[in-house]
N, C-alpha and C positions, 0 to 999 in steps of 0.2 A: 614687645620685642625687648630683648635684654641689651644692656649697654655694651656687652661684648660684641654683639652683632654690629653695632655702629662703628666700633673700633676696627673690626675686621674689614668692613666695607671701606673705611677710610684708608687702611693699609693697601687694599687692592687698588683703589683709585690712585694712590701715590705711585704704586708699582707700574700701573698702566701709563701714567704721565711720564715716568722715567723712561719707559720703553719707547714711547712716542718721541720724546726729546732725543733719545739716543739714536733712533732711526733717522730722525731729521738731521742731526749733526753728521751722521755717517754719510747721508746722501749729499750733503753740501761739502764734503771734503774735496780739496782741489784735485786729488788723484782720480776722481770719478768724472771730472769734467769732460775729458776726451770721450769716454764711453757713452755718457749721457748725451753728448752732442751728436755722436754717431747714431745713437738710437732715435734721437729727435728728427734727424734728416732721413732716416730709413724709409718712411712712407712716401717721401717726395721723389725718391730715385726711381727712374723709369727702367723697365726691362730687367730688373734684378729680382723678380719674384720667383716663386717655386715653379712656374710654368716655363721659365726661361731655360734654354738649353746650355747656357754658359756655365751653369752650376754642375760641377762634376758629380757623377753618380757615386754612391757609396758602394762598398764591396757587396753589401746585401742586395742592393738594387741591381747590380750587375749579374748576380746569380739567378735572378728571376727570369 
């Protein structure tokens, strides 16, 4: 293998690490706390699933 290949792999690894850290920082921003809290509680809520009649039908569902 050529030394160029090793440098290319190193750059790709650094880019992947930067993307991972960027996503991690984005997920921990304070403005996402409310949304993530709501999503975390969603499975525990009763009677609010897709089979519940309290969810209004969309226009497309009403046409059927």
